[in-house]
VEXLUM-240144 format. One line per 10 residues: number of its first residue (from 1); their letters; for each residue x negated, y negated, z of C-alpha. Coordinates in steps of 0.001 Angstrom, whole numbers. Example, Ala and Ser with C-alpha at 12.3 -4.5 7.8 and 13.67 -1.06 7.14 Angstrom:
1 = as = -12300/4500/7800  -13670/1060/7140
END
This chain:
1 = mpfdgtgyrf = 9685/25574/-17525  9083/21889/-16305  5698/20223/-16726  4072/19830/-13348  776/18403/-14590  -1254/21639/-13485  -4322/21849/-15559  -4328/18288/-16958  -7492/16534/-16104  -7509/12787/-15672
11 = eanelsfgae = -10526/10837/-16533  -12001/8782/-13702  -11574/5467/-15501  -7758/6230/-15974  -6974/6052/-12263  -7374/3506/-9745  -8974/4340/-6398  -5456/4368/-4607  -4093/6589/-7181  -6878/9062/-6868
21 = lfrmfrrkqp = -6435/9127/-3051  -2685/9652/-3566  -3056/12543/-5979  -5541/14207/-3625  -3131/14038/-674  -184/15058/-2768  -1983/18164/-3687  -3219/18584/-108  -6782/18984/-1207  -9542/17909/1188
31 = psepdsyitd = -11521/15004/102  -14822/15705/-1626  -16545/13116/383  -16154/12487/4177  -13164/10523/5275  -15178/7331/5881  -12815/5368/3865  -9945/6238/6122  -11930/6061/9482  -13641/2915/8669
41 = npalavllig = -10620/999/7499  -7382/2940/7678  -5446/-111/6908  -7194/-460/3354  -6691/3279/2732  -2966/2891/3410  -2639/-251/1283  -4352/1311/-1500  -2260/4449/-1503  915/2343/-1004
51 = rslienrkgw = 120/244/-4022  -564/3289/-6161  3000/4697/-5252  4757/1645/-6721  2183/731/-9353  4537/2107/-11931  7723/154/-11981  9635/3470/-12076  8170/4298/-8535  9413/1125/-6976
61 = vqrryetkdg = 12777/290/-5463  14559/-2627/-4017  16991/-2778/-952  16046/782/226  12922/2099/1965  12911/5303/-250  15156/7159/-2620  15700/10842/-3102  13935/10736/-6475  10650/9519/-4749
71 = rycvvgalrf = 10800/5783/-5395  9668/3368/-2595  9726/-222/-1484  6614/-1875/-4  7415/-800/3548  8591/2843/2338  5358/3117/471  3280/2215/3438  5168/4789/5490  4582/7525/3026
81 = atkaiglpav = 956/6733/2640  446/6716/6525  1966/10205/6636  -174/11436/3554  -3459/10616/5406  -2164/11868/8712  -1967/8743/10839  775/8509/13551  1865/5049/12530  1265/2341/9901
91 = ppeansalmn = -2021/604/10941  -1153/-2854/12390  -3668/-4407/10242  -1809/-3100/7069  1295/-4770/8321  -466/-7922/9420  -2095/-8325/5932  1301/-7897/4159  3165/-10167/6557  569/-12961/6085
101 = vawdrgfndi = 1112/-12621/2293  4821/-12659/2718  4665/-15729/4884  2247/-17503/2513  4988/-16863/-177  7839/-18310/1836  9456/-14986/3073  10313/-14221/6751  9333/-10557/6328  7825/-7847/4052
111 = esmndnsphr = 11329/-6413/3074  12669/-9923/1946  9620/-10230/-162  10052/-6874/-1719  13913/-7287/-2339  13576/-10907/-3784  10554/-10656/-5927  9959/-9191/-9356  7702/-6079/-9490  4691/-7868/-10691
121 = kvlsafndai = 4869/-10266/-7719  5149/-7269/-5436  2086/-5747/-6946  208/-9119/-6630  1254/-9158/-2950  -344/-5767/-2373  -3417/-7014/-4209  -3645/-10065/-1818  -3046/-7739/1262  -5917/-5398/56
131 = alartvgtds = -8245/-8358/-298  -7277/-9332/3263  -7854/-5758/4466  -11332/-5871/3086  -12198/-8798/5262  -11657/-6930/8549  -12590/-8983/11558  -11869/-12475/10117  -9364/-14871/11503  -7249/-15026/8344
141 = yragpkstsc = -6447/-11139/8874  -4573/-11755/12088  -774/-11654/11724  1191/-14791/12558  2258/-17997/10851  -576/-20287/9824  -1043/-23102/12166  -141/-26425/10597  -491/-28673/13573  -1763/-32246/13030
151 = r = -4204/-34160/15336
END
């Protein structure tokens, strides 16, 4: 019989917040606290869950959105996380945060950044996007190339 992890208890300090959210939705258990982390900032929730999906290198893939064995690229992880928390589409703020990070790193889009970067750089991009998502309401959060006009 294959090991499915039933009965194994993780210590709270073993898991990141995003990994805890992911496990909760994977088991389809209702949250123990109100959904405020989702309703207050759904982009942050999607980014945290998305990052937890590819945190282990074995869960990450390049040049595909998703594989049959459950590996994801950045965009595929965002899509899965969006479905997991019941949103109709990826929050635009999550895409904007990742696009800003991709542009800052010299890429034209999120897919190019995923496909042409090592795993550690992709995780770093997620970290930067999560930091941006925590600053909701600031101008740096809006998608678009940074203005470099001279006066």
